[in-house]
Structures are given as structure tokens and as C-alpha cells.
C-alpha positions in Angstrom: 29.5 0.6 23.4 26.7 1.3 20.9 24.3 4.2 20.1 20.9 4.7 21.6 18.4 6.9 19.7 15.6 8.9 21.3 12.9 9.8 18.7 9.2 10.6 18.4 6.4 8.3 17.4 3.9 10.9 16.4 3.7 14.5 15.3 6.4 15.8 17.7 6.1 17.3 21.2 6.1 13.8 22.7 8.4 14.7 25.6 11.7 13.6 24.0 13.7 16.3 25.8 12.9 15.0 29.3 13.7 11.4 28.3 17.0 12.4 26.8 17.8 14.5 29.9 17.1 11.5 32.1 19.0 9.0 30.0 21.9 11.4 29.5 22.9 10.9 33.1 24.5 7.6 32.1 25.8 8.9 28.7 29.1 10.3 27.6 27.9 12.1 24.4 24.6 13.5 23.3 24.0 14.4 19.7 21.4 16.4 17.7 21.3 14.9 14.2 18.5 16.8 12.3 16.1 19.7 12.3 16.7 23.2 13.5 15.4 25.8 15.9 11.8 25.4 14.6 10.8 23.0 17.4 11.8 22.8 21.1 12.5 20.3 23.8 11.1 21.3 27.2 13.3 20.2 30.1 12.8 20.7 33.9 15.6 20.0 36.3 17.3 21.5 39.4 18.5 24.5 37.3 15.0 25.4 36.3 12.7 25.1 33.3 14.2 25.3 29.8 13.0 25.1 26.2 15.9 23.9 24.1 15.8 24.5 20.3 19.3 23.8 19.0 21.3 22.7 22.0 21.4 18.9 22.7 19.6 17.9 25.8 22.8 16.8 27.5 24.0 20.4 28.2 22.9 20.2 31.8 25.5 17.5 32.7 29.1 18.6 33.0 30.4 15.2 32.1 28.7 15.1 28.7 30.1 16.2 25.3 27.2 17.7 23.3 27.5 17.4 19.5 25.5 19.3 16.8 25.7 17.0 13.8 26.0 17.8 10.1 22.3 17.0 9.6 21.2 20.0 11.6 19.9 23.3 10.2 22.3 25.4 12.2 21.1 29.0 12.9 24.1 30.6 14.6 22.3 33.5 16.3 19.9 31.1 17.9 22.8 28.9 19.1 24.6 31.8 20.6 21.5 33.2 22.3 20.4 29.8 23.6 23.9 29.0 25.0 24.0 32.4 26.8 20.5 31.9 28.1 21.2 28.6 29.9 24.5 29.9 31.3 22.6 33.0 32.7 20.3 30.6 34.6 23.3 29.1 36.4 24.1 26.1 34.1 27.9 25.6 33.9 29.3 26.2 30.4 28.7 22.9 28.6 31.1 21.0 26.4 29.9 21.5 22.8 31.3 20.4 19.4 29.7 21.5 16.1 30.3 19.6 12.9 32.5 21.4 10.4 30.2 19.9 7.8 27.0 21.4 9.3 25.2 23.9 7.0 24.1 27.4 8.0 20.6 28.6 8.2 20.8 32.1 6.9 18.6 35.2 7.5 17.5 35.0 3.8 16.1 31.5 4.5 13.9 33.0 7.2 12.8 35.8 4.9 12.0 33.4 2.1 10.0 31.2 4.5 7.8 34.2 5.5 7.4 35.4 2.0 6.3 32.0 0.7 3.8 31.5 3.5 2.3 35.0 2.7 2.2 34.1 -1.0 0.4 30.8 -0.3 -2.0 32.6 2.1 -5.0 30.3 2.8 -3.1 27.3 1.4 0.0 27.8 3.5 1.7 24.9 5.3 1.6 26.4 8.8 5.3 26.9 8.9 7.0 28.3 12.0 8.7 30.7 9.6 12.1 29.6 10.9 13.6 29.1 7.4 13.7 25.3 7.6 12.2 24.4 4.2 14.3 27.0 2.2 17.4 25.8 4.1 17.0 22.2 3.2 16.0 23.1 -0.4 19.2 25.0 -0.7 21.2 22.2 0.8 20.1 19.7 -1.8 20.3 22.2 -4.6 24.0 22.6 -3.6 23.8 26.3 -2.8 23.9 25.9 1.0 26.9 27.2 3.0 28.8 24.6 5.0 30.6 25.8 8.2 34.0 24.8 6.8 33.5 27.1 3.8 33.6 30.2 6.1 37.4 30.0 6.2 37.9 30.4 2.4 36.8 33.9 1.8 37.5 34.1 -2.0 35.5 30.9 -2.7 32.8 32.0 -0.2 32.3 35.3 -2.0 31.9 33.6 -5.3 29.2 31.3 -3.8 27.4 34.2 -2.1 27.2 36.1 -5.4 25.7 33.0 -7.1 23.2 32.7 -4.2 22.1 36.3 -4.7 21.5 35.8 -8.4 19.3 32.8 -7.7 17.5 34.2 -4.7 16.8 37.6 -6.2 14.9 36.1 -9.0 12.5 34.9 -6.4 12.7 37.8 -3.9 12.3 40.6 -6.5 10.1 39.0 -9.2 7.9 36.5 -7.3 7.7 38.0 -3.8 8.2 41.7 -4.8 10.6 42.3 -2.0 14.1 43.9 -1.8 17.0 42.2 -3.4 19.7 40.5 -1.4 23.2 42.2 -1.2 26.3 40.1 -1.4 28.3 42.6 0.8 25.7 42.3 3.6 25.7 38.6 3.5 29.5 38.4 3.6 29.5 40.7 6.6 27.0 38.4 8.4 29.1 35.3 7.5 32.2 37.0 9.0 30.4 37.5 12.2 29.2 33.9 12.1 32.7 32.6 11.6 34.0 34.4 14.7 31.1 33.1 16.8 31.4 29.4 16.0 35.1 28.9 15.2 35.9 27.7 18.8 33.2 24.9 18.5 33.9 23.4 15.1 35.3 19.9 14.8 35.3 16.8 12.7 32.5 15.3 14.8 32.1 12.2 12.6 35.7 11.2 13.4 35.1 12.2 17.1 32.1 9.9 17.4 33.7 7.0 15.6 36.7 7.1 17.9 34.5 7.5 21.0 32.5 4.4 20.0 35.7 2.5 19.5 36.8 3.6 23.0 33.5 2.2 24.5 31.8 5.5 25.1 28.0 5.7 25.5 26.3 7.9 22.8 22.7 9.2 22.8 21.3 10.7 19.6 18.1 12.8 19.8 15.7 13.6 17.1 13.3 16.5 16.6 9.6 16.1 15.9 8.3 12.6 15.2 7.6 9.8 12.6 4.5 11.5 11.2 6.5 14.6 10.3 9.1 12.7 8.2 9.0 13.8 4.5 9.0 10.2 3.3 7.1 8.3 6.0 4.9 11.1 7.4 1.7 13.0 6.5 3.2 14.6 3.4 3.1 17.4 2.4 2.3 18.7 6.0 5.7 17.5 7.2 9.1 19.0 8.1 12.0 19.1 5.7 14.5 16.8 7.5 14.2 13.1 8.2 12.8 12.5 11.7 13.4 8.7 11.9 16.2 7.0 13.8 17.6 5.6 10.5 18.8 9.1 9.5 20.8 9.5 12.7 23.8 7.6 11.2 23.8 10.1 8.3 22.9 13.3 10.3 25.4 12.5 13.1 28.0 10.7 10.9 28.6 7.4 12.7 28.6 3.8 11.4 25.0 2.7 11.0 25.7 -0.7 12.6 26.3 1.0 15.9 22.6 1.9 16.3 21.3 -0.8 18.6 18.6 0.7 20.8 15.7 3.0 19.6 13.7 4.5 22.4 10.5 5.9 20.8 8.6 8.5 22.8 4.8 8.9 22.7 2.3 10.7 24.9 -0.5 9.0 26.8 -2.8 11.1 24.5 -2.1 12.8 21.2 -1.1 16.4 20.4 0.1 18.2 17.3 1.2 21.7 16.3 0.2 23.1 12.9 -1.8 21.7 10.0 -2.0 18.1 8.8 -4.1 15.0 9.2 -4.9 14.1 12.8 -7.6 11.4 12.9 -8.0 11.1 16.7 -8.3 14.9 17.3 -10.8 16.1 19.8 -13.1 18.4 17.9 -15.2 19.7 20.8 -13.2 22.8 21.8 -14.3 22.8 25.4 -13.2 19.2 25.8 -10.0 19.8 24.0 -9.1 22.9 26.0 -9.6 21.0 29.3 -7.0 18.4 28.2 -4.8 21.1 26.7 -4.7 22.9 30.1 -3.8 19.8 32.0 -1.1 18.5 29.6 2.6 18.9 30.2 3.9 21.2 32.9 2.4 24.4 31.5 -0.2 23.1 29.1 -0.2 22.1 25.5 1.4 25.1 23.9 4.3 25.0 21.4 7.8 25.4 23.0 8.9 27.4 20.0 5.7 29.2 18.7 3.6 29.3 21.8 0.7 28.2 19.6 -2.0 26.1 21.3 -1.4 22.5 20.2 -4.2 20.4 18.7 -5.0 17.6 21.1 -6.7 14.2 20.7 -7.0 10.7 22.2 -4.2 8.3 22.0 -3.9 7.0 18.5 -2.8 3.4 18.5 -2.9 3.2 14.7 -0.6 6.1 14.2 1.7 5.2 17.1 2.0 1.6 16.0 3.0 2.9 12.5 5.3 5.5 14.0 7.1 2.8 16.1 7.4 0.6 13.0 9.1 3.2 10.9 11.4 4.2 13.7 12.4 0.5 14.3 11.5 0.9 18.0 13.0 -1.4 20.5 11.3 0.2 23.5 8.7 3.0 24.2 8.6 5.8 26.7 5.0 6.8 27.5 4.8 10.4 28.8 2.3 12.8 30.4 0.2 9.9 31.8 -0.6 12.1 34.8 -2.7 14.5 32.7 -5.5 12.0 32.2 -6.3 11.5 35.9 -9.4 13.8 35.7 -11.3 11.6 33.3 -14.1 9.1 34.1 -13.5 7.3 30.8 -10.6 7.5 28.4 -11.2 6.8 24.7 -8.4 5.3 22.6 -8.3 5.3 18.9 -7.8 1.6 17.9 -8.8 1.7 14.3 -9.8 4.0 11.4 -13.0 3.9 9.4 -12.2 4.4 5.8 -15.0 4.5 3.3 -17.2 2.3 5.6 -14.5 -0.3 6.4 -12.4 -0.5 9.6 -8.7 -0.6 9.0 -5.9 -1.0 11.5 -3.0 0.4 9.4 -1.9 3.9 8.8 -2.6 4.9 5.2 -1.1 7.4 2.8 -2.3 11.0 3.2 -5.0 11.0 0.4 -6.7 8.1 2.2 -6.0 9.4 5.6 -8.0 12.5 4.8 -11.1 10.3 4.6 -10.5 8.4 7.8 -12.6 8.7 11.0 -11.5 7.4 14.4 -12.8 4.1 15.8 -12.7 4.5 19.6 -12.4 1.9 22.4 -13.3 3.4 25.8 -11.4 2.4 28.9 -12.3 3.3 32.5 -10.3 6.2 34.1 -8.6 6.0 37.4 -9.7 9.4 38.8 -6.6 9.9 40.8 -3.5 12.1 40.9 -0.5 9.8 40.1 2.2 12.4 40.6 4.8 11.3 43.1 4.3 7.5 42.5 7.7 5.9 41.8 6.9 2.2 41.3 4.7 0.9 38.5 2.9 -1.6 40.9 1.7 1.4 43.0 -0.2 3.0 40.1 -4.0 2.6 40.3 -5.2 -0.6 38.6 -7.1 1.2 35.8 -4.0 3.2 35.1 -1.9 0.1 34.7 -4.6 -1.4 32.5 -4.5 1.7 30.3 -0.7 1.4 29.9 -0.9 -2.3 29.2 -3.7 -1.9 26.7 -1.6 0.7 24.8 1.5 -1.6 25.0 -0.5 -4.5 23.5 -1.9 -2.3 20.7 1.4 -0.9 19.6 3.3 -4.1 20.0 6.5 -2.6 21.6 7.4 -2.8 25.3 6.7 0.3 27.3 9.8 0.5 29.5 9.3 4.0 30.9 6.2 5.8 32.1 6.4 9.6 32.9 4.0 10.8 35.5 5.2 14.4 35.8 7.5 17.0 34.1 10.4 16.7 36.5 13.5 14.6 35.9 12.7 12.3 38.8 9.0 11.7 37.8 9.7 8.6 35.7 8.6 5.0 36.4 10.7 2.2 35.0 9.3 -1.1 33.7 11.1 -4.2 32.5 11.2 -5.0 28.8 
């Protein structure tokens, strides 16, 4: 068998967790390949409502092996807490493997993230202060700590002392905070080693053998195309690659195995944090109405609880997001939230310096763009409970088909509610 990726087309929060949860029913393995506990996937099933941050979305199925790949920013306390939380809600203990090459997000990464945001003040990036940027900076500066290194105490001590030398130059002299202590970090790492030792494995070898044996693998990404540090709205991006192409690196499987890329997008737009958002609804009353109706509990971040910025569906951004993902099919989510509207605007172009463009430009140009809206008639009807595409109201189907034509990728799934069963399938 081959690998299927589930990734986001936009700014994140597209509903990837639900789509992974549904498709995982037919999978053998589900893998997280990038990002950390700085964003969440909301999933509703017969066990209850969950906001997963580090755990793969296959943890609710006993037949699935869940893998945390080497590309993840692995915060062990969050992993332990999240695992205990789902088991406390009645979920059977899931099968989990953690890559022995995964690197550890440390307490000092979280401190550094907070200190840097405070230093930047009004020019801050709107970080979740989860330590993600300092973590990936350390990884590529070669002062990160790989899980496998926990078992060589002498070499680990030498690395920790070097980390303290580098970090304390920042903590003491730039941030004017207390210095890091090597003994304290070593004690933390001893606790981490004991917590994760039972889960560690050569997950790259495991996935390669599983694929040879014909197993079905789903890989799920965090955030979306527009938050990728190369392809997104730089610098207001995350610090790991959010595109499906990175899955082969972050999960460690042969790249030719990736055959199907399901890209998820909402029937409108939403974003958490700062950054360019051309189709944003600027009228707060209008925005709050959509925000309250979105998702199962409104448009508020699964990790931060912050109100999400909301806007009309952005065909320009989504078409671009699908292109950089290499989308083979699209899942359209939260369509049910729009049933209250008489008319529904769709952003079909950008006005840039007096000219209308249909492509997604680089950030300096994006800052000058204004939305060009096409208004479609609403359907003024609750579509929850509908299970067949043909039973949707005519204007609702026209809306879906308009979006499909604009983005140029087949919409094969339409989500009309937060529950696992509230999903309508369409042919490619």
C-alpha cells in the first residue's frame, strides 16, 4: 500500500483532526510528522470531545499504531498529560511508537519563547509561547537533544553544559533573566528518559517494513500551507514545514510512497494570530456572528482559546495552498456554519495596486492586496443530518461546486457537522 497525507490548505484550524479520525478507520498506522503542542486537532466521537496537540488522531482506534515521527517538536510533559487525559475519558490505551530520532522540546525553549515575545513587545509574532521557534532553531544549530541521546549520560552532560553556555548569553545578558543550571536540566532529562523509554523505536524502519507488508499509512500535518516557513506568509509562519512534501522527511518513509494528498479547507476562512489575511471580515459584529456559528464550539483556538480571525472563503489563497501541497483531493469542512446567510461572499481575486490578480503573491505584495468578492446566494437552511450530497439544498451544492471550480481540485468530502458521521462523500 501507499501513504495518504492529510494536510491544511490555509492558515491551520481547517478541521484536519476530524478528517484524519474518519479516514483512520480504514488505516493501520497514523503518523504525526511535524510541529508540536502549539496547535490542536479537535475531534468528536463516541468517547467524547477531545483537543489533541501531540497525539496522532488515530489514538481512538485500537487497531491503529500511532507514530510520532522524528520531525515533531516533542514536549514530553504534554505527551504524558495528553495520554493520561484521553485514557481518563475511557479511551483504551492506544498503541504508540515515538521515533528515537525525535528531538525534545525543553522547558528552556518555552522560557526563551516567552522572553523573546516580551522583548519584541509590539512587534511580536503572536507566538503561542510553546517554545516552537527556539526548539527548531536549536535543532538546526545542532544543539538540540535527540531522544536517543538520553541513554548516554556522559555525552549528554557535555552537551547540556554547552547548551547552558550558549543559552545563558541570551538569558542573562539579553533577557536579563536567571541563568540555566546544568544539574537541573540533567535531572529533567532523567525524568524524561524514564517517561518515554517504553515508546521509543526506530519508526523509520517500522514504517518502511509496514509499507512493504501492504499496510495503510495516514500522515497528518499541523497548521496549513500558509504557515509554512518557505511557502507561507513569512515571517508570520510556524517553524516547521507544513506541506505534505515534508512528511517523507518528518516521518522517515520513502518519498515515492506518498500517493494521495487530502487537503482540508473550511467553507469560509479562519486564522489564529498575526499575519496577512486578505478575505478577513473587518466588521466585528459580522465576524463574531460567523465566529459563534463555526465549528462545534465556535472559532476559538484549540490550544490558546484565543478568538480566531474569520473571513470569507479565499479561493486565491486556497488554490495556492492546494498547489503547494500537491493536492489530489479536497475535504471541505464546516459547511453547515453558513446556513444562516442570505448571501455568501467568496474572495475570487485580489486587487493589487489597482489591478486584479488571481495568484497568491509574496508577503510584501500581499500586504497591499484587497479582496475581490463574488457574492453567491445562500441556502438559508440547516444541513446537519444530511448524508447524501444530492440531498443538500441546490444553492448549497452550487456553492460547493463554485469553490471546486475555483480551486481546481476535486472536493471529495463535505463536512456538515463536527461529529465523525457528519461527512458527505462525493466522487472524484
